[in-house]
C-alpha positions in Angstrom: -96.7 -17.3 40.0 -95.7 -13.8 38.8 -92.2 -13.1 37.5 -90.8 -9.8 36.5 -87.9 -10.0 34.0 -85.4 -7.3 33.5 -83.2 -7.2 30.4 -80.6 -5.4 28.4 -76.8 -5.1 28.7 -75.4 -1.6 28.3 -78.2 -0.8 25.9 -81.7 -2.0 24.9 -83.1 -2.2 28.4 -86.5 -3.8 28.8 -88.9 -5.4 31.2 -91.5 -8.2 31.0 -94.1 -9.6 33.3 -95.2 -13.3 33.2 -98.1 -14.6 35.2 -98.8 -18.3 35.4 -96.9 -18.8 32.2 -98.6 -16.1 30.2 -96.7 -13.0 29.0 -98.8 -10.2 30.4 -96.7 -7.3 29.1 -93.3 -6.4 27.8 -91.9 -3.1 26.7 -88.5 -1.5 25.9 -87.1 1.3 28.0 -86.5 3.4 24.8 -90.2 3.5 24.0 -90.8 5.3 27.3 -87.7 7.5 27.6 -87.7 8.3 23.9 -83.9 7.7 23.9 -82.9 5.3 21.2 -81.7 2.0 22.7 -82.0 3.7 26.1 -78.3 4.3 25.7 -76.5 6.9 27.8 -79.3 7.6 30.3 -76.9 7.7 33.2 -78.6 7.9 36.6 -82.0 8.1 34.8 -81.6 4.4 34.0 -82.3 3.6 37.7 -85.9 4.7 37.2 -86.6 1.5 35.3 -89.7 2.8 33.7 -90.4 -0.4 31.7 -90.9 -2.3 35.0 -93.5 0.2 36.1 -95.2 0.0 32.8 -95.6 -3.8 32.8 -96.7 -3.9 36.4 -99.2 -1.1 35.8 -100.6 -3.1 32.8 -101.4 -5.9 35.2 -102.6 -3.6 38.0 -99.9 -4.8 40.3 -97.1 -3.5 42.5 -93.7 -4.9 43.0 -94.9 -6.6 46.2 -97.3 -8.6 44.2 -94.4 -10.2 42.2 -93.0 -13.6 43.4 -89.7 -13.5 41.6 -87.4 -10.9 39.8 -85.0 -12.3 37.2 -82.3 -10.5 35.2 -79.3 -11.5 33.1 -75.9 -10.8 34.7 -74.6 -8.8 31.8 -77.1 -6.1 32.6 -76.0 -2.7 33.8 -76.7 -3.0 37.5 -78.1 0.6 37.7 -81.2 -0.7 35.9 -81.9 -3.2 38.7 -81.1 -1.0 41.7 -84.8 -0.7 42.7 -85.0 -4.5 43.0 -81.4 -5.5 43.7 -82.0 -7.4 46.9 -84.6 -9.5 45.1 -82.9 -10.2 41.8 -82.1 -13.8 40.7 -79.3 -13.5 38.2 -78.9 -15.8 35.2 -76.5 -15.9 32.2 -77.0 -13.5 29.3 -77.1 -16.2 26.7 -79.4 -18.3 28.8 -81.9 -15.4 28.8 -81.6 -15.1 25.0 -82.2 -18.9 24.7 -85.2 -18.8 27.0 -86.7 -15.9 25.1 -86.8 -17.8 21.8 -87.5 -21.4 23.0 -90.4 -20.5 25.3 -92.0 -18.3 22.6 -91.7 -21.0 19.9 -94.5 -23.3 18.8 -92.3 -26.3 19.5 -92.2 -28.9 22.4 -88.5 -29.4 21.7 -85.8 -27.7 19.5 -82.2 -27.0 19.0 -81.4 -23.4 20.2 -78.5 -21.3 18.8 -77.5 -18.0 20.4 -75.1 -15.6 18.7 -74.3 -12.0 19.6 -71.5 -9.6 20.2 -70.8 -10.8 23.7 -72.6 -12.0 26.8 -71.8 -13.0 30.3 -68.1 -12.8 31.3 -66.1 -15.4 33.3 -62.6 -15.1 34.6 -60.3 -17.8 33.2 -56.6 -18.8 33.5 -55.8 -16.6 30.5 -58.0 -13.6 31.5 -61.5 -12.5 31.0 -63.7 -14.4 28.6 -67.2 -13.6 27.3 -70.0 -15.7 25.8 -70.1 -15.4 22.0 -71.8 -18.6 20.6 -73.9 -21.1 22.6 -75.6 -24.2 21.4 -78.5 -25.7 23.4 -81.0 -28.5 23.2 -84.4 -27.7 24.7 -87.4 -29.8 25.6 -89.9 -30.3 28.5 -87.0 -30.6 30.9 -85.6 -27.2 30.0 -82.5 -25.8 28.3 -79.2 -27.8 28.2 -76.0 -26.4 27.0 -74.4 -28.6 24.2 -71.4 -26.4 23.5 -70.4 -22.9 24.3 -67.6 -20.6 23.0 -66.0 -18.0 25.2 -63.9 -15.4 23.5 -61.2 -13.5 25.3 -62.1 -9.9 26.2 -59.9 -6.9 26.6 -61.7 -4.3 28.8 -61.5 -0.6 27.8 -62.9 2.6 29.3 -65.8 2.3 26.8 -67.7 -1.0 27.2 -69.0 -1.1 23.7 -65.5 -0.9 22.3 -64.2 -3.9 24.3 -62.4 -6.1 21.8 -63.8 -9.7 21.9 -62.5 -12.7 20.2 -64.5 -15.4 18.5 -67.6 -13.3 18.0 -69.7 -13.3 14.8 -71.6 -10.3 16.1 -68.4 -8.4 16.8 -67.1 -9.1 13.2 -70.2 -7.9 11.5 -70.3 -4.8 13.7 -66.6 -4.1 13.1 -67.2 -4.2 9.3 -70.2 -1.9 9.8 -68.2 0.6 11.7 -65.2 0.5 9.3 -67.4 1.2 6.3 -69.0 4.2 8.0 -72.1 2.9 9.7 -71.7 4.3 13.2 -74.4 6.0 15.3 -73.3 9.5 16.0 -75.1 9.4 19.3 -74.0 6.1 20.7 -70.9 5.2 18.8 -72.3 1.7 18.2 -72.3 0.1 14.7 -75.4 0.0 12.6 -75.4 -3.5 11.2 -78.9 -3.2 9.7 -77.5 -0.7 7.2 -74.8 -3.1 6.3 -77.4 -5.8 5.5 -79.3 -3.4 3.4 -76.3 -2.3 1.5 -74.9 -5.8 0.8 -77.0 -6.6 -2.3 -75.5 -3.5 -4.0 -72.0 -5.0 -3.7 -70.0 -7.8 -5.2 -67.7 -10.7 -4.3 -64.4 -8.7 -4.5 -63.5 -9.0 -0.8 -65.3 -12.2 0.2 -62.2 -14.4 0.2 -60.0 -11.7 1.8 -62.4 -11.2 4.6 -62.6 -15.0 5.1 -58.8 -15.0 5.7 -59.4 -13.0 8.9 -61.2 -15.9 10.8 -61.2 -19.7 11.2 -64.2 -21.9 10.7 -64.1 -25.6 11.2 -66.0 -28.4 13.0 -68.8 -26.0 13.9 -66.6 -23.5 15.6 -65.9 -19.9 14.7 -62.6 -18.4 15.8 -61.2 -14.9 15.3 -58.2 -13.7 17.3 -57.4 -10.1 18.2 -54.6 -10.2 15.6 -57.2 -11.3 12.9 -59.5 -8.6 14.0 -56.7 -6.0 13.6 -56.1 -7.5 10.1 -59.8 -7.1 9.2 -59.8 -3.4 10.1 -56.5 -2.8 8.4 -57.8 -4.5 5.2 -60.9 -2.3 5.0 -59.0 0.9 5.9 -56.4 0.1 3.3 -58.9 -0.5 0.5 -60.8 2.7 1.3 -57.5 4.7 1.3 -56.6 3.3 -2.1 -60.0 4.3 -3.7 -59.4 7.4 -5.9 -62.7 9.1 -5.4 -66.0 9.0 -3.5 -67.7 6.8 -6.1 -64.9 4.3 -5.8 -65.1 4.4 -2.0 -68.8 3.8 -2.1 -68.1 0.7 -4.2 -65.6 -0.5 -1.7 -68.1 0.0 1.2 -70.8 -2.0 -0.8 -68.3 -4.8 -1.6 -67.3 -5.1 2.1 -71.0 -5.1 3.1 -71.5 -8.0 0.6 -68.4 -9.8 2.0 -69.5 -9.4 5.6 -73.0 -10.7 4.8 -71.8 -13.6 2.6 -69.3 -14.8 5.3 -71.8 -14.4 8.1 -74.2 -16.6 6.2 -71.6 -19.2 5.7 -70.6 -19.2 9.4 -74.1 -19.4 10.7 -75.0 -22.2 8.3 -72.0 -24.2 9.5 -72.8 -23.6 13.1 -76.4 -24.7 12.6 -75.5 -27.8 10.7 -73.2 -28.8 13.5 -76.0 -28.3 16.0 -78.4 -30.4 14.0 -75.9 -33.2 14.0 -75.4 -32.9 17.7 -79.1 -32.8 18.6 -80.9 -34.5 15.7 -83.6 -31.9 16.1 -85.7 -30.8 13.1 -86.6 -27.5 14.6 -84.3 -24.5 15.4 -84.7 -21.5 17.6 -82.5 -18.5 17.3 -81.7 -15.4 19.5 -79.0 -12.9 20.0 -78.3 -9.8 17.8 -77.0 -12.0 14.9 -80.5 -13.6 14.8 -81.8 -10.2 13.4 -80.0 -11.0 10.2 -83.1 -12.0 8.3 -81.3 -12.9 5.1 -79.2 -15.5 7.0 -82.3 -16.8 8.8 -84.0 -17.6 5.5 -81.0 -19.6 4.3 -81.1 -21.6 7.6 -84.7 -22.6 6.7 -83.9 -23.5 3.0 -80.3 -24.9 3.2 -80.0 -26.8 6.4 -81.7 -30.0 7.7 -83.9 -27.9 10.0 -87.5 -27.9 8.8 -88.8 -25.1 11.0 -87.1 -22.0 12.3 -88.3 -19.7 15.0 -86.8 -16.4 15.9 -88.1 -14.4 18.8 -89.2 -10.9 17.5 -87.0 -9.2 20.1 -84.0 -11.2 19.3 -81.4 -8.7 20.5 -80.8 -7.6 24.1 -84.3 -6.0 24.1 -85.7 -9.5 24.4 -83.6 -10.6 27.4 -86.2 -9.3 29.8 -88.8 -11.6 28.1 -86.3 -14.5 28.4 -85.5 -13.8 32.0 -89.2 -13.8 33.0 -90.0 -17.0 31.1 -86.9 -18.7 32.5 -88.0 -17.7 36.0 -91.4 -19.2 35.5 -90.5 -22.4 33.7 -87.1 -23.3 35.0 -86.7 -21.6 38.4 -90.4 -22.1 39.2 -90.5 -25.6 37.7 -93.7 -25.0 35.6 -94.2 -26.9 32.4 -95.3 -25.2 29.2 -99.0 -25.1 28.6 -99.5 -24.5 24.9 -97.1 -24.6 21.9 -99.7 -24.5 19.1 -100.6 -20.8 19.2 -98.2 -18.3 17.5 -96.5 -16.0 20.0 -98.1 -12.5 20.0 -95.5 -9.7 20.0 -98.2 -7.1 20.8 -97.4 -6.7 24.5 -96.9 -3.0 25.2 -99.0 -0.8 27.4 -102.6 -0.1 26.4 -103.6 3.3 25.2 -107.4 3.5 25.1 -109.9 6.0 23.6 -109.4 8.4 26.5 -105.7 8.5 25.9 -106.2 9.1 22.2 -108.8 11.9 22.8 -106.5 13.6 25.3 -103.6 13.5 22.8 -105.8 14.9 20.0 -107.0 17.7 22.3 -103.4 18.7 23.0 -102.8 19.3 19.3 -106.3 20.3 18.4 -105.4 23.4 16.4 -103.0 21.5 14.2 -105.3 18.6 13.3 -108.5 17.8 11.5 -110.4 14.9 12.9 -112.5 12.4 10.8 -114.5 9.3 11.8 -115.2 7.4 8.6 -118.1 5.0 8.5 -115.8 2.2 7.3 -112.3 2.8 8.6 -110.6 0.1 6.5 -112.2 0.9 3.2 -111.5 4.6 3.8 -107.9 4.2 4.6 -107.3 1.6 1.9 -108.7 4.0 -0.7 -106.3 6.7 0.6 -103.4 4.3 0.4 -104.3 3.3 -3.1 -104.4 7.0 -4.0 -100.8 7.4 -2.8 -101.2 8.5 0.8 -98.5 7.7 3.4 -100.3 6.6 6.5 -99.2 6.5 10.2 -101.1 3.4 11.6 -101.4 3.2 15.4 -103.5 0.4 16.8 -103.7 -1.5 20.0 -100.6 -2.5 22.0 -97.1 -1.8 20.7 -95.0 -4.7 19.4 -91.8 -5.8 21.0 -88.5 -5.8 19.1 -87.1 -3.5 16.4 -89.5 -4.4 13.6 -92.9 -2.6 13.1 -95.5 -5.4 12.9 -98.6 -3.5 12.1 -99.5 -1.7 15.4 -96.9 1.1 15.2 -96.4 1.2 11.4 -96.1 3.6 8.6 -98.0 2.1 5.6 -98.0 2.9 1.9 -98.8 1.6 -1.5 -96.1 -1.0 -2.5 -96.7 -0.7 -6.2 -95.0 2.6 -7.3 -91.2 2.2 -7.5 -90.8 5.8 -6.5 -92.5 5.3 -3.2 -89.4 3.9 -1.6 -87.3 7.0 -2.4 -90.1 9.3 -1.4 -90.5 7.7 2.1 -86.7 7.5 2.7 -86.3 11.2 1.8 -89.4 12.8 3.2 -90.6 10.7 6.0 -87.8 8.5 7.4 -84.9 10.9 6.5 -82.4 8.0 5.9 -80.1 6.6 3.2 -81.6 6.0 -0.2 -80.3 2.5 -0.5 -82.3 1.2 2.5 -85.2 -1.1 1.5 -88.7 -1.3 2.9 -90.6 -4.4 3.9 -93.9 -5.7 2.6 -96.7 -7.1 4.8 -98.9 -9.7 3.0 -102.1 -11.6 3.9 -101.2 -15.1 5.1 -103.6 -16.7 2.6 -101.9 -14.9 -0.3 -98.2 -15.1 0.7 -97.1 -17.9 -1.5 -98.6 -16.1 -4.5 -96.2 -13.2 -4.2 -93.2 -14.7 -2.4 -91.0 -17.8 -2.8 -91.8 -19.0 0.7 -95.1 -20.2 2.4 -93.4 -20.4 5.8 -95.1 -18.1 8.3 -93.0 -15.0 8.9 -95.0 -13.2 11.5 -92.1 -11.2 12.9 -90.4 -10.0 9.7 -87.3 -12.1 10.3 -86.9 -14.1 7.1 -86.1 -12.7 3.6 -87.4 -14.8 0.7 -87.5 -13.6 -2.9 -90.4 -11.8 -4.5 -91.7 -14.0 -7.3 -90.3 -12.7 -10.6 -93.8 -12.1 -12.0 -94.7 -9.8 -9.1 -91.5 -7.8 -8.8 -92.8 -5.0 -10.9 -96.2 -5.2 -9.2 -94.7 -4.4 -5.8 -91.7 -2.5 -6.9 -91.4 -0.3 -3.8 -90.8 -3.3 -1.5 -88.6 -5.4 -3.8 -85.0 -5.0 -3.0 -82.3 -4.6 -5.7 -81.6 -8.4 -5.6 -85.3 -9.3 -5.9 -85.7 -10.2 -2.2 -88.0 -8.8 0.5 -88.0 -8.9 4.3 -91.7 -9.7 4.3 -94.2 -10.0 7.2 -97.0 -12.5 7.3 -100.2 -10.9 8.5 -102.4 -13.4 10.3 -105.9 -12.8 11.7 -104.9 -14.9 14.7 -102.4 -12.2 15.6 -103.6 -8.9 14.1 -107.1 -8.7 12.7 -107.2 -4.9 12.0 -104.0 -5.2 9.9 -105.6 -8.1 7.9 -108.8 -6.1 7.5 -106.9 -3.2 6.0 -104.9 -5.5 3.7 -108.2 -7.1 2.6 -109.7 -3.7 1.8 -106.6 -2.6 -0.1 -106.7 -5.9 -2.1 -110.4 -5.3 -3.0 -109.4 -1.9 -4.6 -106.0 -2.8 -6.2 -105.9 -6.6 -6.5 -102.7 -6.6 -4.4 -102.9 -8.0 -0.8 -99.6 -6.3 0.1 -98.7 -3.0 1.8 -95.3 -1.3 2.4 -94.7 -1.5 6.1 -92.0 0.4 8.0 -91.6 1.4 11.6 -93.5 4.5 12.9 -90.6 6.7 13.8 -88.3 9.3 12.3 -84.7 8.5 11.7 -82.7 7.8 14.9 -85.7 7.9 17.3 -87.5 5.0 18.9 -90.7 3.6 17.4 -93.6 5.6 18.8 -95.3 4.3 21.9 -98.1 6.7 22.9 -100.7 8.6 20.9 -98.8 11.8 21.7 -95.6 10.3 20.2 -97.6 9.4 17.1 -99.0 12.8 16.6 -95.6 14.5 17.1 -94.0 12.2 14.6 -96.9 12.8 12.1 -96.6 16.5 12.4 -92.8 16.5 12.0 -92.7 14.4 8.8 -94.5 14.3 5.5 -97.0 11.6 6.3 -100.4 12.4 4.8 -102.7 10.6 7.3 -102.6 9.4 10.8 -104.9 6.7 12.1 -105.2 6.4 15.9 -107.6 3.5 16.6 -110.7 4.3 14.6 -109.9 8.1 14.4 -108.4 9.5 11.2 -106.3 12.7 11.5 -105.0 15.2 8.9 -103.1 18.4 9.3 -105.3 21.5 9.6 -105.7 23.0 6.1 -104.7 19.7 4.3 -106.7 18.8 1.3 
C-alpha cells in the first residue's frame, strides 16, 4: 500500500510517501522553493513540489498511489492537484501520528501542543484545537482529552486570536519583545528560547497571572491575552534606555520559558496519571522547545520521551501518510526497535554534484583527499568552518549532520565568529554540539539518546571550558547524539576529530544563511558557501575551496 501525505497549515508545507509501512521520502516545500516556511507563495503553492519530489524518489506517479491523506487545517491550494482523492484528518491527529508512528515504542501517551489546529463550530462560535492528550498502542490513537480554544477570525490568518493555547502565548511574548519575521510577520520563538537564559525571574509571577493552570488544563482568555501584551508593552515603555529595554526583553523571555515549562510539565503529569504509560511522545510546535522536553524526561514519571524531528507543521505530511497506512489502511506496525531515520529528502548523487561544481567552476578549487575524514577533521581542528553536505537531507528545522555547518567547539570565540560572519544573526543565539553516542555521558549530564537535537541537558562542569563554543550562558547545550546506526559519515568525522583533539564533539548548525531555508541541492550548498565566510565545502567526498584561497 502506498500513501501520499500532504502537510502544513498556512505555512511549513510538506509531503511524505509511505510504502508498506516504510517512509520512502519526506521533504518540506521550503527546501525546494527556497522560500522560508513556504510562506506567501500564493498561486505557486498549487505546484506542490514536495509531492513530486517524494514520488520521484520512489520512481512513481500519482496514479501509483493508493491513498492521499492531508490534515484539514491545510491551505487547500496545496492539495488542489489531488483534491478529489484527499482523505482529510484532524490537524492534531496528524501531529500525533507523526510522533507515535516514528517512536521506538509499542505503546505510549501522546501530547500535542501548538498554536492552533483544526477548527469546529460550537454554540459560542468557532473553536480550534490547542492541546490534545492521546493514548496509543497497537489499536491506534485514542483521544483522552482535548482542549478547544475560541478563535476570532481576522483578515490575516496568522494573527487570529486563539484562547487556551500555550503556543499562542509563547509566540505572543516573542512578538511583543521584538522577535517577528519581517517577511512573514510570524513570531520567532526559537530566539526567545535562546534569549531566556540571559534573563531573570522579574516577570515570572506577573506573566503567570495572565493564565489559569489547574487539573491538567491550561486556560487563557482573550482578556488575559490582552493583559499579557499590555504588561509587556508597559514595561518596555517604562525602560529609560535601550540597555534597560534589552533587560526587559530578556526577563520576559525568561518568564515565557519558565511558565511554559511549568505548564507542559503539569499537562504531562496529568496525562501520565490518565494513561499509566511510562513513555511519552510529543508533537506540535511547542514540542520544539527542547529545554522543556528535557525537563519532561527528568522531572515527570515518564521514563522515555520521543519527539518527532519535524515536530511542527512540517511533520504533518509525515503523520498524515503514516496515519493513512496504519489506521485507515489497518496495517500493524512492523518494527519499533530501530531509531527513526530523519534522512528522507531527495537523493543528489555524484552526477548532480559534478554538474553543480561545473556551474561554478571558475569560483572553486576542487580537491579529492585520500582520507576525507582525516583531512576535514584536521581542517576543523585548525579553525576552519566547514559546510558539510552528505546523502539525503534531514526533515525538520534542525540540521542533523547531512546539511550542516561544522566547526571546532573548543574556542569560545567561534560562536561569535559564526553568528557574525556566516549565519548573520543575533550574537546571543547559541550553537549546538553533536557528540559520538559512545562518549555522550562523558561530556553531558544525560545518556538518553537525543538523535534529533530536541533535548537540552547540561554540559558537565569539567567540560564547559573544553567545548566553550557550544556551551550556553547557563551551562546547557542542545546537543545531538551521533549514532552509526543513523549517520555513519558524521560519526567517522567525529572519530577523526577526536583522534586529533581528544574531543568527540563538533559545533553543528544548519547549513543556511539567516532567514533562508536549509540547503537542499548541491547548487544551494555552493551558493551559500560562496555568499558566506565558510572556509571549506564538502559535497559527498569532494572538498571545495574558493579559487585563490590558501
